Every structure is written in C-alpha cells, then in structure tokens.
N, C-alpha and C positions, 0 to 999 in steps of 0.2 A: 295877645294877652299870653298865650302859651310861651311865646319867646321870652317875655318879661318874667314869667314864672321860672323858667329854666335859668335865667340869668341870676335869679335869687337863690335857687337851689344848688346851682353848679358849684359855687365855692365850698359848700358843705362837702360835696363828694370829691372835689379836687383834693381837699386835705386828706380824705381817706385814701385817694390814689397816691398822694405823696408818702403818706405813712407805709403804704404797701411797698412802694418803690424803695424806700429806705431799708426795709427789711429784706425784700427780695434780692437786692443788689448788695446786701450786707454793709451798707454805709453805717448802720447801727446794728450791733450784734443782738443776739437773742436776749441776753441778760439786761441790755438797755431797754428793749421792748418790754420785758416783764417789770423792770423798775418803773417805766413810764406808766404803764397800766396800773400798778400799785399806787403811785402817787395820785393819779386821776381818781381811783376808786376810794382810797382811804383819806385823801386830803382835799383835792380841788372840788370834786362834785359835792361831797358833804358840805363844804363851805358855801358853795353856790346855793344849795338847798336851804341851808340856814339862813343865809342873807336874804334870799327871796321870800321865804315863808314868814320871817319875822315882820316883814313890811307889807305882806299881801292883804288885800281886802277879803276877809273871810266872813263877813257880816251876813251872808246868805245862809249860814248854818251848814249842817252836815249835808254833803252833796249826794244823797242817795240816788237821785235820778241820774246823775253823771255816772256813778259807779255802776248802777244797774245797766245803763246803755253800753258801757264799755265791756263789762264782764258777760253780758249776754253775747256779744261778739266773740269773746274768749271761749265761752262754753260751746258755742255752735262750731267754731273752727276746731276746737280740741276734739269734739266728737267726730267730726268729718275726717280729721287727720288720722285718728285712731282707726276708724272704720276702713279707710283707704288701705292702710298698712295690714290690719288684721284680716279683713274680708277680701280685699282686692289682691293682696300679695301673699296671703296665707302665713304671715309671720306670727311669732308667739306674743304672748300678752305684754312682755317687756318692750318689744319692738313697737307694738301698738301704742304703748304709752309715750314712747319717744316720738312717734309720729304725731300724737296729740300735742305734745309740748312744742314740737318743731313748727307746727301750723298756728299755734296760738300765743307764743311768748314773743311780744314785740320788744325790740331794742329801744325802750323808751329813754334810757339813760344816755347811751353813747351817740345815738342818732336823733332820737326824739327831742332832747333838750336843744341841741344846736339848730335843728330844723325849724322847730316851732319858734324859737327866739328869732331866726332869721326871717320867717314869714309873718309872724303875728306880734313880735315884740314882747315886751314885758307883760302886757295884758294877756297874751297867750300862755304865758308860763304859769299863770294862776291855775287854770283847769288842768293843765298838764301835771303840775306838782300835786294837785289833789288826787289824780289818778295814781301817780308814782307813790304817794303816801301810803297806799295800801297794796299796790301792785305786787311789789316784791314779796311781801309777807304772804298775801293770798296765793300767789303763784308757787311760792316755795312750798307751802303747805300742801297744795294740790299735787304738785310734782312728786314730792316725797311720799305722800300717801299712795298716789297712783303707782309709783314704781315699786314700792315695798309690797303692795298687794298683788301687782302683776308678777313680781318675782316669786311670791308665794304660790300663785297660780301655776307658774311654769314648773316649779320644783315639786308641787304637790304637798308642800308643808303647810302648817297652820299659819294663818295671817297673823302678823304681829298685832298686839293690842293697840287700838287706836290711841288711847290715852298716853301710853308709853311712847308711841311715835310722835305725837304732838308735843310731848314734854322735850324730847330731843330736838325737835325743830325750833321750839321756843328758845332753847338755850343758844342755839346757833344764831337766831335772829337778834337776840339780845346783845350780841357782840358785832352785828353787822354795822359798818360805819354809816351807811345810808339810813338804816332805821334809826340809829343813834342821833343822827343829825336832825331827822324829822322830829323825834321825841323831844330833844333839846330845844328846838325852835318853838315847839308849842309851849313848852315849860317857860321858856323866856317871855313869850307873849303874855303869859299869866302874871308875870311879875310887874308888867307895865313899865319896866325900865328902858331907858334909851341907852344905845351903845355910844360911847364917846367917839367924837369925830375922828380921832386917830385910829381907834379900833375898827371903825367902819371903813376907813381908807385902806387898812391892812386886808380886811375881809374882801373889799372890792377888787384889790389887786390880785389876790389869790383866786377869787371867783372868775376874774377875766381870763385866766389860764385854763379853766375847767373845759370849756367847749372846744377850742382848737386842739388842745392836748387830747381830749377824748376821741376826737376824729383821727388824729395821727395814731393813737394807740390802737383804735379799731382797725385801721388800715394795715398796721404792723401785724396784728393778730390774725388777719385773713391768710397770711402766708401759710400758717399751719393747718388751714382747712382745705382750701382748693376743691377741686372736683375729684371724686372718688368713684367707686362702684355704686350700684343702685341709683343710677342717674334718673330714671323715670320716677321712682317714688319721691326723690328729692324735688323734682320739678312739680309734681302733683302737690306736694305739701307747700311748696313756694307759692303755687296759685292760689290755694286756699288762704295763705297768709296775706298775700298782698292784694287779693281781690275779694274773696268771700267775707273775710273777717271785717274789713272796713265798710263793706256794703251793709252788713248787719248792724254795725255800730251806727252808721248814718241813718238808717231807717228807724232804729230804735230812738236815737237822739232827736231826730227831726220830727217824727210822727208819733211815736208811742209815748215818749216822756216829754216831748216838746221843749227841749233845752233851748237856751239862748243860742242864737246862731253861732257866736264865737265858740261857745262850749262844744257845740255839735261838731264844728269844723276841726277843732283841736283834738277831740276824741277820735274822730274819723282818721285824721292825719296820723295820730299816734297808732292807731290800729294798722295803718298801711306801712308802718316802719318795718325794717327787715327783722328776720328771726334773730333772737338774742343768743349769745354764746352759751347761756345756761342749758339750752337743749343739748349741746355737744358735751357739756360738763357732766349731765346726768347720764348721757350715753356712755361716756367713758367710765363713769363710776360703776354702772351696772353691766358693763361689758357687751353692749348690744346697740345697733342702730347708729354706729359711728358715721358710716358713709352717708346715709340719708339725712342725718341731722347736719353734717358738714355741708353737704350739697344744698340743703335748704337755706343755710346761713349764706353761703357763697352766692347762690342764685338771687336770693332776695336782696342782698347787699349790692351786687353789681348792677341789678336792674333798678335799683331804687331811685337813681337820678331821673329815670323816665316815669316810673310808676308813681312816685310821690309828686312829680311835676303834674302828672295828669290828674291826680286827686286834688291838688291845689287849684288847678284850672277848673275842674268840676265844681269844687266848693265856691270858687269866685263866681262862676256862672250861676250857681243856684242861689247864693246868698248876696251876691254883689261884692265887688272889690272893696267896699267900705269896711270890711273886716280888718283890713290891714293898711 
C-alpha cells in the first residue's frame, strides 16, 4: 500500500524537481520563474478557487470544528517553533517569531492543492478550500502582529497600536488575488446564477493549468533558498512542521472534534505540507532568520515526497482506503 501511495504522490514532486532543474540549469531565466509564479498566484489558482467554490457542497454550514482542529495544530507548532529559537538558541524576539512562522505555515496552495487533488480528488478539495478560505488571512494577521511586536521588543520602542496594524493588514488582504477569488465565489453563490457553458469551459481550461504550473513554479523558487547556515534550527523547525503539527491536527480532528474521516485526513495532510515561502518573505522583510526559514522550506519540501506518503499511508491504515 505504501508503494501505491508513493506512485500517487511521486508525480507531484517530480514536477517540483523539473521546475528546480529548469531554474538550476538556467533553461528558464529568473524573470521567467517570476512571471510563472505571478501567473499562478494572480490568475490560475484564483480561477481554480473560484471554479471549485461556486460548485462545492457547503450545506453543512460554517466549518468551525474543521478550522479549530487545523489552527490548534498551527498554534502548538508556532509556540514550539518560537520556543526552540528563543530558548534553545538564545535568539531575539524577531527570530523567535520567524521560528514560529517557519514551523506553522503550511504551503497549502502550491503543494496542498495538487497533493490533495491527486490523493482525494474533488471531494478532498472541499475541506482544503474551507481551510484555505481563512488560512491566508488568519496567518497574515498573526505573522504581521507577531513580527511588529517582536521588532518593538527587540528595539525597546513602543509597540504599534493594534488597530492601526490591523487596518494596514486589511488593506493588503483586500487586494490579495486569493482573498478576492474566495470573496467573489461566495458572492456569486448568493446570486444563484449559472455560469454559461462557454464561460465554464474557459474557467476549466485555466484552472487545469493551476496545479502543474504551481508545482513547477515552486520547484523553480527553491533555487533561491537552498541550505544555508543555522542548519540545526532549520532541521528542528522542519521536524515540528512535518511531524508535530499534523499529529496535533489529526488528534484534534479525529478525537476532540470528531470530524468526518475525509475532513480529518485532508486537514492532517494539509498540516504535513512543507513550510510556505511566506516564512522567508517575513524573514527578509524584517532582516532576521533568513537561514533558518530558508532551511525549513528546503528540508520540508525535499523530504515531503517521503513524509506526505507516510502520512497518507497512516491515514489509509486508520480510516481505510475507501477515502480515495
């Protein structure tokens, strides 16, 4: 069964490897990599989100238990990551915040979407998109608040007013293509209108490019990360990300909130996804933690073909292969 799982997961990571090779051997230049990533983020994935959400069965209402299960894992992973860097390695508050982000921010878009789609099909995308629908907003707010307050602690200055900080975050989120796609999809559902056949055909064609191009783009972006200094902190954060966080989400989903098996499996597998690039983006913005965030991204992504396969195998053993 593990061999069958690997055969399902392998194409996802082979595409990442192809993207890495294209950038590493300069078959495609850096500006091509940036353009591809921009297309994926601004056009392809928002279209995929819109197309899927307008037709998804959301009759069960607001999925509070699903969100609680997932973000309980986020919270514990974040605290552990921050403690490892702050107490274990004696770094400053900003580095501790980057440690928390690196241990808790899953790449649910670039890896989660194609992985869940390959394993659980369209049915699996529903709980994943419900997580994604608030994931970016929640994590962006948490990251910005944590980093601004950590910067104030390190500099000894007054912490910025929370209201002012949240207003700035809201402005950025209001122009984020993923957030806009989610909002527009729910507004469209309220109208009760059907998209014409030609329009749906166009959406389907664009959406079909999202997952393979997202994987190629992710592979190309890995060239800029690589392995740097602070290897041990990076490995420890990676361990929290791909082991501790999914364990917490699984326990919360299966035993505390008793989610349906498919939803528990999807939340757990999403939590096991590699660290997202946002960790490095925040490290770069605040001038600290570059190496450990880059190492966490690289380690979790390179090991994901094995770690995600093991998680899929475990979930199949627990719930039975009937989930897919």
